mmCIF file as gemmi writes it, N, C-alpha and C atoms, coordinates in Angstrom:
data_model
loop_
_atom_site.group_PDB
_atom_site.id
_atom_site.type_symbol
_atom_site.label_atom_id
_atom_site.label_alt_id
_atom_site.label_comp_id
_atom_site.label_asym_id
_atom_site.label_entity_id
_atom_site.label_seq_id
_atom_site.pdbx_PDB_ins_code
_atom_site.Cartn_x
_atom_site.Cartn_y
_atom_site.Cartn_z
_atom_site.occupancy
_atom_site.B_iso_or_equiv
_atom_site.pdbx_formal_charge
_atom_site.auth_seq_id
_atom_site.auth_asym_id
_atom_site.pdbx_PDB_model_num
ATOM 1 N N . MET Axp A 1 ? -19.17 57.858 -79.209 1 0 ? 1 A 1
ATOM 2 C CA . MET Axp A 1 ? -18.235 58.457 -78.933 1 0 ? 1 A 1
ATOM 3 C C . MET Axp A 1 ? -17.227 57.217 -79.381 1 0 ? 1 A 1
ATOM 4 N N . LYS Axp A 2 ? -16.218 57.553 -80.123 1 0 ? 2 A 1
ATOM 5 C CA . LYS Axp A 2 ? -15.493 56.46 -80.547 1 0 ? 2 A 1
ATOM 6 C C . LYS Axp A 2 ? -14.25 56.345 -79.445 1 0 ? 2 A 1
ATOM 7 N N . THR Axp A 3 ? -13.858 55.221 -79.427 1 0 ? 3 A 1
ATOM 8 C CA . THR Axp A 3 ? -12.633 54.958 -78.68 1 0 ? 3 A 1
ATOM 9 C C . THR Axp A 3 ? -11.208 55.71 -79.086 1 0 ? 3 A 1
ATOM 10 N N . PRO Axp A 4 ? -10.951 56.478 -78.557 1 0 ? 4 A 1
ATOM 11 C CA . PRO Axp A 4 ? -9.752 57.614 -78.779 1 0 ? 4 A 1
ATOM 12 C C . PRO Axp A 4 ? -8.428 56.576 -79.354 1 0 ? 4 A 1
ATOM 13 N N . SER Axp A 5 ? -7.459 56.91 -80.262 1 0 ? 5 A 1
ATOM 14 C CA . SER Axp A 5 ? -6.563 55.826 -80.432 1 0 ? 5 A 1
ATOM 15 C C . SER Axp A 5 ? -5.575 56.486 -79.421 1 0 ? 5 A 1
ATOM 16 N N . GLU Axp A 6 ? -4.414 55.76 -79.095 1 0 ? 6 A 1
ATOM 17 C CA . GLU Axp A 6 ? -3.351 55.523 -77.711 1 0 ? 6 A 1
ATOM 18 C C . GLU Axp A 6 ? -2.947 57.303 -77.88 1 0 ? 6 A 1
ATOM 19 N N . SER Axp A 7 ? -2.719 57.466 -78.998 1 0 ? 7 A 1
ATOM 20 C CA . SER Axp A 7 ? -2.228 58.749 -79.08 1 0 ? 7 A 1
ATOM 21 C C . SER Axp A 7 ? -3.028 60.468 -78.658 1 0 ? 7 A 1
ATOM 22 N N . ASN Axp A 8 ? -4.351 59.885 -78.871 1 0 ? 8 A 1
ATOM 23 C CA . ASN Axp A 8 ? -5.44 60.973 -78.528 1 0 ? 8 A 1
ATOM 24 C C . ASN Axp A 8 ? -5.943 60.569 -77 1 0 ? 8 A 1
ATOM 25 N N . LYS Axp A 9 ? -5.62 59.462 -76.635 1 0 ? 9 A 1
ATOM 26 C CA . LYS Axp A 9 ? -6.407 59.293 -75.152 1 0 ? 9 A 1
ATOM 27 C C . LYS Axp A 9 ? -5.616 60.626 -74.115 1 0 ? 9 A 1
ATOM 28 N N . ASN Axp A 10 ? -4.396 61.18 -74.395 1 0 ? 10 A 1
ATOM 29 C CA . ASN Axp A 10 ? -4.199 62.346 -73.597 1 0 ? 10 A 1
ATOM 30 C C . ASN Axp A 10 ? -4.796 63.71 -73.855 1 0 ? 10 A 1
ATOM 31 N N . LYS Axp A 11 ? -5.48 63.568 -74.507 1 0 ? 11 A 1
ATOM 32 C CA . LYS Axp A 11 ? -6.603 64.839 -75.108 1 0 ? 11 A 1
ATOM 33 C C . LYS Axp A 11 ? -7.958 64.839 -74.721 1 0 ? 11 A 1
ATOM 34 N N . LEU Axp A 12 ? -8.304 63.534 -74.138 1 0 ? 12 A 1
ATOM 35 C CA . LEU Axp A 12 ? -9.893 63.067 -73.81 1 0 ? 12 A 1
ATOM 36 C C . LEU Axp A 12 ? -10.059 64.074 -73.032 1 0 ? 12 A 1
ATOM 37 N N . ILE Axp A 13 ? -11.12 64.652 -72.905 1 0 ? 13 A 1
ATOM 38 C CA . ILE Axp A 13 ? -11.985 65.268 -71.775 1 0 ? 13 A 1
ATOM 39 C C . ILE Axp A 13 ? -13.444 64.491 -71.368 1 0 ? 13 A 1
ATOM 40 N N . ILE Axp A 14 ? -13.384 64.009 -69.934 1 0 ? 14 A 1
ATOM 41 C CA . ILE Axp A 14 ? -14.245 63.647 -69.538 1 0 ? 14 A 1
ATOM 42 C C . ILE Axp A 14 ? -15.292 64.259 -68.693 1 0 ? 14 A 1
ATOM 43 N N . THR Axp A 15 ? -16.44 64.397 -69.01 1 0 ? 15 A 1
ATOM 44 C CA . THR Axp A 15 ? -17.816 65.223 -68.424 1 0 ? 15 A 1
ATOM 45 C C . THR Axp A 15 ? -18.788 64.499 -67.64 1 0 ? 15 A 1
ATOM 46 N N . ARG Axp A 16 ? -19.566 65.167 -67.308 1 0 ? 16 A 1
ATOM 47 C CA . ARG Axp A 16 ? -20.588 64.326 -66.473 1 0 ? 16 A 1
ATOM 48 C C . ARG Axp A 16 ? -21.583 63.767 -67.902 1 0 ? 16 A 1
ATOM 49 N N . LYS Axp A 17 ? -21.476 64.138 -68.886 1 0 ? 17 A 1
ATOM 50 C CA . LYS Axp A 17 ? -22.308 63.549 -69.928 1 0 ? 17 A 1
ATOM 51 C C . LYS Axp A 17 ? -21.438 62.382 -70.524 1 0 ? 17 A 1
ATOM 52 N N . THR Axp A 18 ? -20.701 61.924 -70.392 1 0 ? 18 A 1
ATOM 53 C CA . THR Axp A 18 ? -19.823 61.107 -70.904 1 0 ? 18 A 1
ATOM 54 C C . THR Axp A 18 ? -20.028 59.527 -70.461 1 0 ? 18 A 1
ATOM 55 N N . ASN Axp A 19 ? -20.792 59.023 -71.686 1 0 ? 19 A 1
ATOM 56 C CA . ASN Axp A 19 ? -21.134 57.591 -71.391 1 0 ? 19 A 1
ATOM 57 C C . ASN Axp A 19 ? -20.337 56.417 -70.744 1 0 ? 19 A 1
ATOM 58 N N . ILE Axp A 20 ? -20.85 56.078 -69.7 1 0 ? 20 A 1
ATOM 59 C CA . ILE Axp A 20 ? -20.218 55.018 -68.684 1 0 ? 20 A 1
ATOM 60 C C . ILE Axp A 20 ? -19.577 54.165 -69.429 1 0 ? 20 A 1
ATOM 61 N N . SER Axp A 21 ? -20.2 53.279 -70.582 1 0 ? 21 A 1
ATOM 62 C CA . SER Axp A 21 ? -19.855 51.933 -71.245 1 0 ? 21 A 1
ATOM 63 C C . SER Axp A 21 ? -18.625 52.913 -72.091 1 0 ? 21 A 1
ATOM 64 N N . ASN Axp A 22 ? -18.625 54.31 -72.734 1 0 ? 22 A 1
ATOM 65 C CA . ASN Axp A 22 ? -17.316 54.424 -73.737 1 0 ? 22 A 1
ATOM 66 C C . ASN Axp A 22 ? -16.418 54.415 -72.885 1 0 ? 22 A 1
ATOM 67 N N . LEU Axp A 23 ? -16.464 55.17 -71.526 1 0 ? 23 A 1
ATOM 68 C CA . LEU Axp A 23 ? -15.312 55.569 -70.277 1 0 ? 23 A 1
ATOM 69 C C . LEU Axp A 23 ? -14.768 54.137 -70.315 1 0 ? 23 A 1
ATOM 70 N N . LEU Axp A 24 ? -15.516 53.265 -70.277 1 0 ? 24 A 1
ATOM 71 C CA . LEU Axp A 24 ? -14.925 51.701 -69.669 1 0 ? 24 A 1
ATOM 72 C C . LEU Axp A 24 ? -14.11 51.314 -70.748 1 0 ? 24 A 1
ATOM 73 N N . GLU Axp A 25 ? -14.416 51.682 -72.126 1 0 ? 25 A 1
ATOM 74 C CA . GLU Axp A 25 ? -13.669 51.262 -73.049 1 0 ? 25 A 1
ATOM 75 C C . GLU Axp A 25 ? -12.62 51.482 -73.578 1 0 ? 25 A 1
ATOM 76 N N . ILE Axp A 26 ? -12.221 53.032 -72.873 1 0 ? 26 A 1
ATOM 77 C CA . ILE Axp A 26 ? -10.959 53.603 -73.09 1 0 ? 26 A 1
ATOM 78 C C . ILE Axp A 26 ? -9.849 53.096 -71.908 1 0 ? 26 A 1
ATOM 79 N N . ASP Axp A 27 ? -10.782 52.869 -70.784 1 0 ? 27 A 1
ATOM 80 C CA . ASP Axp A 27 ? -9.966 52.288 -69.606 1 0 ? 27 A 1
ATOM 81 C C . ASP Axp A 27 ? -10.906 51.311 -68.785 1 0 ? 27 A 1
ATOM 82 N N . PRO Axp A 28 ? -10.697 50.009 -69.003 1 0 ? 28 A 1
ATOM 83 C CA . PRO Axp A 28 ? -11.78 49.297 -67.817 1 0 ? 28 A 1
ATOM 84 C C . PRO Axp A 28 ? -11.386 49.274 -66.335 1 0 ? 28 A 1
ATOM 85 N N . SER Axp A 29 ? -10.026 49.528 -65.922 1 0 ? 29 A 1
ATOM 86 C CA . SER Axp A 29 ? -9.626 49.688 -64.89 1 0 ? 29 A 1
ATOM 87 C C . SER Axp A 29 ? -10.342 51.193 -63.988 1 0 ? 29 A 1
ATOM 88 N N . LEU Axp A 30 ? -11.003 51.95 -64.947 1 0 ? 30 A 1
ATOM 89 C CA . LEU Axp A 30 ? -11.691 53.001 -64.12 1 0 ? 30 A 1
ATOM 90 C C . LEU Axp A 30 ? -12.79 52.562 -63.463 1 0 ? 30 A 1
ATOM 91 N N . SER Axp A 31 ? -13.354 51.666 -63.816 1 0 ? 31 A 1
ATOM 92 C CA . SER Axp A 31 ? -14.553 50.884 -62.907 1 0 ? 31 A 1
ATOM 93 C C . SER Axp A 31 ? -14.381 50.641 -61.369 1 0 ? 31 A 1
ATOM 94 N N . GLU Axp A 32 ? -12.655 50.789 -61.287 1 0 ? 32 A 1
ATOM 95 C CA . GLU Axp A 32 ? -12.912 50.677 -59.854 1 0 ? 32 A 1
ATOM 96 C C . GLU Axp A 32 ? -13.046 52.072 -59.03 1 0 ? 32 A 1
ATOM 97 N N . MET Axp A 33 ? -12.873 53.208 -59.6 1 0 ? 33 A 1
ATOM 98 C CA . MET Axp A 33 ? -12.682 54.397 -59.166 1 0 ? 33 A 1
ATOM 99 C C . MET Axp A 33 ? -14.486 55.044 -59.044 1 0 ? 33 A 1
ATOM 100 N N . LEU Axp A 34 ? -15.136 54.25 -60.243 1 0 ? 34 A 1
ATOM 101 C CA . LEU Axp A 34 ? -16.396 54.403 -60.269 1 0 ? 34 A 1
ATOM 102 C C . LEU Axp A 34 ? -17.373 53.665 -59.137 1 0 ? 34 A 1
ATOM 103 N N . GLY Axp A 35 ? -16.955 52.466 -58.727 1 0 ? 35 A 1
ATOM 104 C CA . GLY Axp A 35 ? -17.226 51.761 -57.659 1 0 ? 35 A 1
ATOM 105 C C . GLY Axp A 35 ? -16.916 52.209 -56.46 1 0 ? 35 A 1
ATOM 106 N N . GLU Axp A 36 ? -16.079 53.086 -56.176 1 0 ? 36 A 1
ATOM 107 C CA . GLU Axp A 36 ? -15.492 53.367 -55.038 1 0 ? 36 A 1
ATOM 108 C C . GLU Axp A 36 ? -16.479 54.492 -54.616 1 0 ? 36 A 1
ATOM 109 N N . ILE Axp A 37 ? -17.204 55.428 -55.391 1 0 ? 37 A 1
ATOM 110 C CA . ILE Axp A 37 ? -18.297 56.131 -54.974 1 0 ? 37 A 1
ATOM 111 C C . ILE Axp A 37 ? -19.716 55.667 -55.481 1 0 ? 37 A 1
ATOM 112 N N . GLY Axp A 38 ? -19.84 54.36 -55.511 1 0 ? 38 A 1
ATOM 113 C CA . GLY Axp A 38 ? -21.052 53.65 -55.473 1 0 ? 38 A 1
ATOM 114 C C . GLY Axp A 38 ? -21.676 53.377 -56.882 1 0 ? 38 A 1
ATOM 115 N N . LEU Axp A 39 ? -21.065 53.407 -57.804 1 0 ? 39 A 1
ATOM 116 C CA . LEU Axp A 39 ? -21.388 53.118 -59.319 1 0 ? 39 A 1
ATOM 117 C C . LEU Axp A 39 ? -20.394 52.178 -59.799 1 0 ? 39 A 1
ATOM 118 N N . GLY Axp A 40 ? -21.286 50.904 -59.594 1 0 ? 40 A 1
ATOM 119 C CA . GLY Axp A 40 ? -20.779 49.074 -59.999 1 0 ? 40 A 1
ATOM 120 C C . GLY Axp A 40 ? -20.951 49.247 -61.362 1 0 ? 40 A 1
ATOM 121 N N . CYS Axp A 41 ? -20.62 50.189 -62.148 1 0 ? 41 A 1
ATOM 122 C CA . CYS Axp A 41 ? -21.258 50.007 -63.45 1 0 ? 41 A 1
ATOM 123 C C . CYS Axp A 41 ? -20.604 48.944 -64.516 1 0 ? 41 A 1
ATOM 124 N N . ALA Axp A 42 ? -19.563 48.395 -64.19 1 0 ? 42 A 1
ATOM 125 C CA . ALA Axp A 42 ? -18.826 47.826 -64.909 1 0 ? 42 A 1
ATOM 126 C C . ALA Axp A 42 ? -19.634 46.665 -65.929 1 0 ? 42 A 1
ATOM 127 N N . GLY Axp A 43 ? -20.442 45.926 -64.613 1 0 ? 43 A 1
ATOM 128 C CA . GLY Axp A 43 ? -21.649 44.578 -65.256 1 0 ? 43 A 1
ATOM 129 C C . GLY Axp A 43 ? -22.848 45.073 -65.581 1 0 ? 43 A 1
ATOM 130 N N . CYS Axp A 44 ? -23.229 46.519 -65.134 1 0 ? 44 A 1
ATOM 131 C CA . CYS Axp A 44 ? -24.758 46.926 -65.207 1 0 ? 44 A 1
ATOM 132 C C . CYS Axp A 44 ? -25.211 47.522 -66.746 1 0 ? 44 A 1
ATOM 133 N N . PHE Axp A 45 ? -26.262 46.503 -67.308 1 0 ? 45 A 1
ATOM 134 C CA . PHE Axp A 45 ? -26.773 46.644 -68.734 1 0 ? 45 A 1
ATOM 135 C C . PHE Axp A 45 ? -27.038 48.452 -68.853 1 0 ? 45 A 1
ATOM 136 N N . LEU Axp A 46 ? -27.383 48.995 -67.758 1 0 ? 46 A 1
ATOM 137 C CA . LEU Axp A 46 ? -27.697 50.449 -67.948 1 0 ? 46 A 1
ATOM 138 C C . LEU Axp A 46 ? -26.43 51.235 -68.637 1 0 ? 46 A 1
ATOM 139 N N . ALA Axp A 47 ? -25.374 50.896 -68.436 1 0 ? 47 A 1
ATOM 140 C CA . ALA Axp A 47 ? -23.961 51.611 -68.572 1 0 ? 47 A 1
ATOM 141 C C . ALA Axp A 47 ? -23.941 51.821 -70.229 1 0 ? 47 A 1
ATOM 142 N N . LYS Axp A 48 ? -24.352 50.976 -70.696 1 0 ? 48 A 1
ATOM 143 C CA . LYS Axp A 48 ? -24.622 51.196 -72.348 1 0 ? 48 A 1
ATOM 144 C C . LYS Axp A 48 ? -25.319 52.741 -72.611 1 0 ? 48 A 1
ATOM 145 N N . GLU Axp A 49 ? -26.311 53.041 -71.896 1 0 ? 49 A 1
ATOM 146 C CA . GLU Axp A 49 ? -26.952 53.871 -72.166 1 0 ? 49 A 1
ATOM 147 C C . GLU Axp A 49 ? -26.672 55.148 -71.223 1 0 ? 49 A 1
ATOM 148 N N . GLU Axp A 50 ? -26.166 54.981 -70.372 1 0 ? 50 A 1
ATOM 149 C CA . GLU Axp A 50 ? -26.083 56.254 -69.043 1 0 ? 50 A 1
ATOM 150 C C . GLU Axp A 50 ? -24.843 56.828 -69.681 1 0 ? 50 A 1
ATOM 151 N N . SER Axp A 51 ? -25.449 58.183 -68.994 1 0 ? 51 A 1
ATOM 152 C CA . SER Axp A 51 ? -24.059 59.025 -68.795 1 0 ? 51 A 1
ATOM 153 C C . SER Axp A 51 ? -23.764 58.899 -67.279 1 0 ? 51 A 1
ATOM 154 N N . ILE Axp A 52 ? -22.241 59.522 -66.853 1 0 ? 52 A 1
ATOM 155 C CA . ILE Axp A 52 ? -21.71 59.536 -65.639 1 0 ? 52 A 1
ATOM 156 C C . ILE Axp A 52 ? -22.875 60.052 -64.67 1 0 ? 52 A 1
ATOM 157 N N . GLU Axp A 53 ? -23.302 61.334 -65.143 1 0 ? 53 A 1
ATOM 158 C CA . GLU Axp A 53 ? -24.132 61.631 -64.473 1 0 ? 53 A 1
ATOM 159 C C . GLU Axp A 53 ? -25.53 61.383 -63.965 1 0 ? 53 A 1
ATOM 160 N N . ASP Axp A 54 ? -26.01 60.666 -65.276 1 0 ? 54 A 1
ATOM 161 C CA . ASP Axp A 54 ? -27.558 59.702 -64.998 1 0 ? 54 A 1
ATOM 162 C C . ASP Axp A 54 ? -26.915 58.953 -64.147 1 0 ? 54 A 1
ATOM 163 N N . GLY Axp A 55 ? -25.911 57.679 -64.245 1 0 ? 55 A 1
ATOM 164 C CA . GLY Axp A 55 ? -25.848 56.549 -63.145 1 0 ? 55 A 1
ATOM 165 C C . GLY Axp A 55 ? -25.464 56.986 -61.676 1 0 ? 55 A 1
ATOM 166 N N . ALA Axp A 56 ? -24.662 57.967 -61.501 1 0 ? 56 A 1
ATOM 167 C CA . ALA Axp A 56 ? -24.506 58.804 -60.096 1 0 ? 56 A 1
ATOM 168 C C . ALA Axp A 56 ? -26.049 59.26 -59.989 1 0 ? 56 A 1
ATOM 169 N N . MET Axp A 57 ? -26.886 60.197 -60.608 1 0 ? 57 A 1
ATOM 170 C CA . MET Axp A 57 ? -28.056 60.582 -60.06 1 0 ? 57 A 1
ATOM 171 C C . MET Axp A 57 ? -28.958 59.595 -59.408 1 0 ? 57 A 1
ATOM 172 N N . ALA Axp A 58 ? -28.731 58.596 -60.242 1 0 ? 58 A 1
ATOM 173 C CA . ALA Axp A 58 ? -29.872 57.238 -60.14 1 0 ? 58 A 1
ATOM 174 C C . ALA Axp A 58 ? -29.565 56.599 -58.538 1 0 ? 58 A 1
ATOM 175 N N . HIS Axp A 59 ? -28.182 56.7 -58.078 1 0 ? 59 A 1
ATOM 176 C CA . HIS Axp A 59 ? -27.475 56.057 -57.28 1 0 ? 59 A 1
ATOM 177 C C . HIS Axp A 59 ? -27.491 57.083 -56.081 1 0 ? 59 A 1
ATOM 178 N N . GLY Axp A 60 ? -28.135 57.971 -56.365 1 0 ? 60 A 1
ATOM 179 C CA . GLY Axp A 60 ? -28.209 59.286 -55.072 1 0 ? 60 A 1
ATOM 180 C C . GLY Axp A 60 ? -26.814 60.141 -55.148 1 0 ? 60 A 1
ATOM 181 N N . ILE Axp A 61 ? -26.005 60.213 -55.907 1 0 ? 61 A 1
ATOM 182 C CA . ILE Axp A 61 ? -24.797 60.656 -55.49 1 0 ? 61 A 1
ATOM 183 C C . ILE Axp A 61 ? -25.013 62.199 -55.732 1 0 ? 61 A 1
ATOM 184 N N . PRO Axp A 62 ? -24.326 62.891 -54.724 1 0 ? 62 A 1
ATOM 185 C CA . PRO Axp A 62 ? -24.566 64.119 -54.616 1 0 ? 62 A 1
ATOM 186 C C . PRO Axp A 62 ? -23.955 65.035 -55.852 1 0 ? 62 A 1
ATOM 187 N N . ASP Axp A 63 ? -24.2 66.185 -56.234 1 0 ? 63 A 1
ATOM 188 C CA . ASP Axp A 63 ? -23.72 66.953 -57.421 1 0 ? 63 A 1
ATOM 189 C C . ASP Axp A 63 ? -22.31 67.297 -57.328 1 0 ? 63 A 1
ATOM 190 N N . GLU Axp A 64 ? -21.82 67.188 -56.328 1 0 ? 64 A 1
ATOM 191 C CA . GLU Axp A 64 ? -20.576 67.947 -55.45 1 0 ? 64 A 1
ATOM 192 C C . GLU Axp A 64 ? -19.892 66.714 -55.854 1 0 ? 64 A 1
ATOM 193 N N . GLU Axp A 65 ? -20.236 65.489 -55.327 1 0 ? 65 A 1
ATOM 194 C CA . GLU Axp A 65 ? -19.412 64.168 -55.691 1 0 ? 65 A 1
ATOM 195 C C . GLU Axp A 65 ? -19.427 63.66 -56.994 1 0 ? 65 A 1
ATOM 196 N N . ILE Axp A 66 ? -20.311 63.999 -57.932 1 0 ? 66 A 1
ATOM 197 C CA . ILE Axp A 66 ? -19.898 63.871 -59.481 1 0 ? 66 A 1
ATOM 198 C C . ILE Axp A 66 ? -18.916 64.824 -60.131 1 0 ? 66 A 1
ATOM 199 N N . ASN Axp A 67 ? -18.935 66.089 -59.8 1 0 ? 67 A 1
ATOM 200 C CA . ASN Axp A 67 ? -18.061 67.068 -60.222 1 0 ? 67 A 1
ATOM 201 C C . ASN Axp A 67 ? -16.765 66.68 -59.387 1 0 ? 67 A 1
ATOM 202 N N . HIS Axp A 68 ? -16.608 66.096 -58.394 1 0 ? 68 A 1
ATOM 203 C CA . HIS Axp A 68 ? -15.441 65.403 -58.296 1 0 ? 68 A 1
ATOM 204 C C . HIS Axp A 68 ? -14.908 64.35 -58.953 1 0 ? 68 A 1
ATOM 205 N N . LEU Axp A 69 ? -15.5 63.646 -59.009 1 0 ? 69 A 1
ATOM 206 C CA . LEU Axp A 69 ? -15.461 62.212 -59.909 1 0 ? 69 A 1
ATOM 207 C C . LEU Axp A 69 ? -15.024 62.611 -60.845 1 0 ? 69 A 1
ATOM 208 N N . VAL Axp A 70 ? -15.509 63.213 -61.611 1 0 ? 70 A 1
ATOM 209 C CA . VAL Axp A 70 ? -15.406 63.973 -62.92 1 0 ? 70 A 1
ATOM 210 C C . VAL Axp A 70 ? -13.841 64.486 -63.032 1 0 ? 70 A 1
ATOM 211 N N . LYS Axp A 71 ? -13.673 65.074 -62.117 1 0 ? 71 A 1
ATOM 212 C CA . LYS Axp A 71 ? -12.31 65.93 -61.796 1 0 ? 71 A 1
ATOM 213 C C . LYS Axp A 71 ? -11.044 64.811 -61.736 1 0 ? 71 A 1
ATOM 214 N N . VAL Axp A 72 ? -11.501 63.902 -61.112 1 0 ? 72 A 1
ATOM 215 C CA . VAL Axp A 72 ? -10.313 62.927 -60.645 1 0 ? 72 A 1
ATOM 216 C C . VAL Axp A 72 ? -10.408 61.989 -61.803 1 0 ? 72 A 1
ATOM 217 N N . LEU Axp A 73 ? -11.159 61.77 -62.801 1 0 ? 73 A 1
ATOM 218 C CA . LEU Axp A 73 ? -11.164 60.735 -64.098 1 0 ? 73 A 1
ATOM 219 C C . LEU Axp A 73 ? -10.296 61.376 -64.546 1 0 ? 73 A 1
ATOM 220 N N . ASN Axp A 74 ? -10.364 62.723 -65.312 1 0 ? 74 A 1
ATOM 221 C CA . ASN Axp A 74 ? -9.694 63.498 -65.941 1 0 ? 74 A 1
ATOM 222 C C . ASN Axp A 74 ? -8.291 63.526 -65.534 1 0 ? 74 A 1
ATOM 223 N N . GLU Axp A 75 ? -7.606 63.771 -64.293 1 0 ? 75 A 1
ATOM 224 C CA . GLU Axp A 75 ? -6.752 63.983 -63.882 1 0 ? 75 A 1
ATOM 225 C C . GLU Axp A 75 ? -5.874 62.367 -64.061 1 0 ? 75 A 1
ATOM 226 N N . GLU Axp A 76 ? -6.717 61.393 -63.927 1 0 ? 76 A 1
ATOM 227 C CA . GLU Axp A 76 ? -6.202 60.257 -63.953 1 0 ? 76 A 1
ATOM 228 C C . GLU Axp A 76 ? -5.917 59.693 -65.647 1 0 ? 76 A 1
ATOM 229 N N . ILE Axp A 77 ? -6.787 59.952 -66.085 1 0 ? 77 A 1
ATOM 230 C CA . ILE Axp A 77 ? -6.627 59.912 -67.632 1 0 ? 77 A 1
ATOM 231 C C . ILE Axp A 77 ? -5.544 60.784 -68.257 1 0 ? 77 A 1
ATOM 232 N N . LYS Axp A 78 ? -5.484 61.783 -67.866 1 0 ? 78 A 1
ATOM 233 C CA . LYS Axp A 78 ? -3.899 62.705 -68.063 1 0 ? 78 A 1
ATOM 234 C C . LYS Axp A 78 ? -2.717 62.159 -67.513 1 0 ? 78 A 1
ATOM 235 N N . ASN Axp A 79 ? -2.811 61.481 -66.405 1 0 ? 79 A 1
ATOM 236 C CA . ASN Axp A 79 ? -1.739 60.789 -65.697 1 0 ? 79 A 1
ATOM 237 C C . ASN Axp A 79 ? -1.194 59.745 -66.525 1 0 ? 79 A 1
ATOM 238 N N . ARG Axp A 80 ? -2.189 58.926 -66.964 1 0 ? 80 A 1
ATOM 239 C CA . ARG Axp A 80 ? -1.942 57.353 -67.391 1 0 ? 80 A 1
ATOM 240 C C . ARG Axp A 80 ? -1.468 57.432 -68.534 1 0 ? 80 A 1
ATOM 241 N N . PHE Axp A 81 ? -1.933 58.536 -69.678 1 0 ? 81 A 1
ATOM 242 C CA . PHE Axp A 81 ? -1.627 58.565 -71.198 1 0 ? 81 A 1
ATOM 243 C C . PHE Axp A 81 ? -0.649 59.645 -71.437 1 0 ? 81 A 1
ATOM 244 N N . LYS Axp A 82 ? -0.237 60.298 -70.647 1 0 ? 82 A 1
ATOM 245 C CA . LYS Axp A 82 ? 0.99 61.326 -70.719 1 0 ? 82 A 1
ATOM 246 C C . LYS Axp A 82 ? 1.803 60.814 -71.704 1 0 ? 82 A 1
ATOM 247 N N . ARG Axp A 83 ? 2.133 61.7 -72.696 1 0 ? 83 A 1
ATOM 248 C CA . ARG Axp A 83 ? 3.2 61.523 -73.439 1 0 ? 83 A 1
ATOM 249 C C . ARG Axp A 83 ? 4.282 62.77 -73.697 1 0 ? 83 A 1
């Protein structure tokens, strides 16, 4: 996944399969949201290979919380890059 241009960030859709490292390239401050549910991904070497789903499952985060995180991340991206 290429990092989207500023004009395309508001069209970005984050899914459970979104790579954590790519997500943090889009907006490094999203690491705080990941950390709030137990994913301290910013410094983890596995973030380059893992999706949000993979990382969350490895940390024992339930499906409902993963789905909620994805929803919140999409809302956050939409609000931050609104045009």
